[in-house]
N, C-alpha and C positions, 0 to 999 in steps of 0.2 A: 361693333367690333372692327378693329383696323389693324392691318399687318404693318410691321416695321422692319427696317434693315433689309438690304438686298441680299440675294443668294450669294454665297461665297464658296469657291472651290476648296477653301481651307477647312470648311465645316460641312462635309457632305451629308445629305439626309440619310436617315436610316431606311434600309430596304427590308423586304419581307424576310429574307434569310436571316439577317442580323436580328430582327425583331423576334423571330421564332426562337433563336438561341437565347435571347434575353428572357423570353416568357416560358422557357422550358420547365422551370420549377412550378409553374401555374397549371400545367397541362392536366394534372391528375385531380384538380379541384372540381367540385360540382358546380359552383357559381362564383362569380367575381362581381364586386361593386367598385367601379373606378370613380375616384373623386375628381371632378372636373371643375376648376374655378373659372375657366375661360381664358387663362393665360396660355402662352405658347407651349409650355411644358406639358400641361395636362391635356390640351387640345391634341397635341401630337400623340400622346399616350393613348387617348381615346381612339383616334383614327387607326393606330397600329393594332390596338387590341380588337377593334371592330373587325378588321380584316382577318386577323389571326383566329378569332373565335368562330369564324364561319366554317372552318375546316371540320370534318366529321370527328366526333368524339371530344371536341373542345368544350370547356366550361360555358355555361350560360353567362351572358354579360349584361349588366345593368350599370347605369351611371347616376350620379347624384351631384348636385351643386348646392353649396351652402350660401345662402344670402344672409350676410351678417347685418344688413341694414345700416351700415356705417357710412355709406356714400350714396349720393342721390342717384348715381347710375347703376347701383348694384342690382336692382330688380330687373332692369333692361338687359344687363349683362347675363344674368341667370336665364332670362328668356332666350337670349341668343344661343346659349349652350343647349337649351331645350330644342331649339330649331335645328341646330347642328346634329344632335342625337337623332332627331326624327329623320334627317337626311341619311344618316348612317344606319338607321334601323336598330337603334339601341334604346331600350326603355330608359326613361329618365324621370327623376323627381327633383323638385326644388325644395330644399330644407331651410326653414327660416329660423334665425336666432331671435326669438321673441323676448319681450320685456325690456326693462331699462338697461342701458349699457353702462359699464363701469367707467369711472373717470381716471382710474389709475391702472397700470399694468394692462393696458387695453389689448395689445397684441397677444400677450400670454393668455389672457382670459378668453379672447376670441378664438385662439387655437384650441384651448380646452373645450370650448363650446362646439367648435367645428368637429372635433374628434368624437365628442359625445353624440352629436346628431348623426354623423356618418356611421358610428358603431351601431346605433339603434336601427338605422336603415339597413345595414348589412344583416342584422338579425331578422328584420322584416322580410327580406328577400331570400330567406332560407339559410341563414347562417353563412353568408357569403364571405369570402376573403376580401378585405378592403385593400385596394391597389392605389397607390399614390405616385405622383410623378417627380419625386425628389431626385435631384440630379447630382452630377459630380461637383458642380458649383455649390449646391446646397451643403454637400458633405464637407467641402473645404471651409465654408463659412461657419458651419456648426463646430468643426474642430477648433477654429480660432476663438470662437466665442466661449467654448468650454475651457480652453487653455487659459483665457483671461479670467475666468471665474475660479480657477484653481482646481479643476477636475482632476481626478486620479486616472490611472491607466484605463479603467473600464469606460469612463466618460470620453477619454481621448481616442478610444477605438471608434468613435463616431457612430453614425446611424448604421443599423444592421439591415441587411437585405430582407430579413423576415423576423418579426418580433410578435409577441402576444401583448396587447395593450388592453387592459381592463376586460379580458376575456375575448377580445376580437383579434384575429390574426391580421397583421398589417404587412403587406408586401411592397417592396420598393425595387422594382426590376431595373430602373434606369439610373441607379447610383453611380454607374461607371460611364455614363453618357453626359457630355457637356450640354449646357443650355443652348449654346450656339447651334449644335447639331439638331436639336429639337425645333428651334426656330426654322432652320432650313427644311426640316421635315414637314412642318405645317405649311410653309410657303410653297414647297414643291407640290403639295397636294391642293393648293389653292384655298387653304383654310384660313379664315381671318381669326384674329385673337385680340385680346385686350392686354394692356399693361397696367397693373394696379399701381396707382401713384404712391401708395405707401411703401412700395419697394425701394423708392429713392428718397424717402422722407428721413432726414437726419435725426428726427426725434426718436427713431427706433434703432436699437443696437445693431440688428442685422443689416439694415441699410448702411449704417456707418462702416461696418466691416466690409460690406460689398464695395463701397467706394474705395477702400484701401487695397482691394485685391489687385488692381493693375500695378500699383507700386510694389507690392510683394512679388508679383510675377516677374517684374523687371529685374529683381534680385535672385530669381530662380525658384522662388517659393510660390509656384503656381498651383492651380486646383489639382492638377494631376499628381504633383509631388506631395501635396497635403493629403490627398486621398490614399496615396501609396503608404504614407506614414500611418494613417488610420487603419489600413488593412494589416500592417505589420503589428500594430498595437492590439488589434483584434485577435491576431494569432497568439500573441503572448497572453492576452486576457483569457482566451480559451484554455490554454495550458494551466494558468494559475487557478482558474475556476475548477478544473478537474482535480488539481492537487488539493484545493480547499475542501472539496466534497469528500475526498478520501481521508484527509486529516480530521475533519469534523466527525466523521463516523468513528475514527479511532480514539478521539479524546472525549467523546460524549459519554457521560456516566449515567447510570440509572437515577431517575428522579425520585425523590421521596417527599411526602407531604403534599402541600399545595402545588398546583401546576407550575412548574418552572423547569429550567434547564440547568444541568450541572456539567462542567467541563473540567478535565484534568489540565488545568492551566499550566502547571509546572512542565508537563510533557509538551504542551502546545508551544511553549517558549523555545523549544529546541528547533522549531521551524524558522525559516527566514521571516523577517518582519512583515513582508507583504502577505504571507500566508496567515500569520497571526491576526493581522487586521481583517482579512477576509473571513476567517473563521468566526471572529467575534461579530462581525457584521451579519454573517449568515445566521448566527445564533439569534441575534436580535430580530432578524426577519422571520425566522421560524417561530419565535415567541409571539410575533404579531405586533410587537411594540413599534417597529419602524414604520408600519403602515399609518399610524396616527401621528407620528412625529419623526419624519425622515432625518437621518443623522448626516451632518456635514462631515466631510473627510477630516477637516482640521480637528473637530471635536472628537472624532473616533480615534485619531492618532494620539491626541493628548490623553484621552482616557486609557487607551491601551498602554501608553508609555508609563502612566502612573501605576497601573496594575502590574506591569512588568517589574518596575522598580521595587514595589512592595513585595512581590513574590520572591524576587532574588534576595531580599532582606529577611524573608520569612515573617513578614508583618501583615496582619489582616488590614483590609481597607474596604470602604464602600464608596461607590460612585453611582451617579445617575446619568443616563444617556438615552436619548431617543425614546422617552417614555418607559424606560426600564430601570430597575435597580440591579447593579452588579456588585455582588458581595464576595470578596476574596478572603478565604479562610487561611489561617496560618499554615495549613498543610498543603497549600497550593491548589485547592479546589475552588473553582469559580462558579457561583450560583447566579443565575439570571432570572428575574421575575418581573412581571408587569408592575409598573409603578401604581400605587393606590391613588385614587382621586385626591387632589389636594384641597384643603379648606382654604378659603380666600384669605390672602395675606400671609400664608404660611408656606414656606419652602423648605423641604428637608435638607439640611446642611450635609455636605459630604464630610466624612471623617478622615 
């Protein structure tokens, strides 16, 4: 492990009081599992949590490092984290991503494997909350990447401070803290860390966006401004979600026959377009269809537009979307059911 960059007064290290404020939402938990890669962000988080957790009544703290086995130095780096945890008095485990590694979508699949291993370890240590060191810079990069992919308001709200992912609670207490301050925190404590070379590898989308950040910042679109935008969109998303839940309850009709959902689509169309989209998406999620075949926003928008046009004309229509069949009757009732398994070579045509 080796430290980089000198200390700068422009990026002061985090102190105990500020860390305590950042970790306040974790105080009531029974146990925490902090993910430590060995980079400056997670090393700083580990040290801050180790100090904070020693106070009476604080959660038990454990740490884990995922060795993806993708680089020759990864095993030694994981051992370095283990040694640091021993110095700090934090229980630590190395989790290895075993088996053959994929040749395509490597970062995406490595991330999925990492979360799966960490979630299993969180369960092993008593259903712990998983704590990661995502920063202000990560939030800004995520927002830009999602914007480029055409994400809607929910996606552009960025990463949340606390989410449930596959049954595991994931907390990100450092989303408002810059990476530079975490580097300063690690250096001020004399903690060495590593820099993953893939962070600057232009083969990966996040690295390419990271390289663009200084240019955007020069025009005023820095990490702080992007994070502020994400927070404002999160606020709007929360309001729209609450309205969606209320409208769904109002337009949901009693189901008859085989398990499916029925909506008063005619009444739903009196709502703003965003709420109509969200109610249909929520209905697909409730049906369980979206879990097998996630819906893209563009397809959802096209499907709902077609249903709306037919409803206003009093014309029945059938569409398939995200593993579900949506049948609009002439009376404005929309029925949703899971799509039946298809026979090879046959695709049900939309009418």
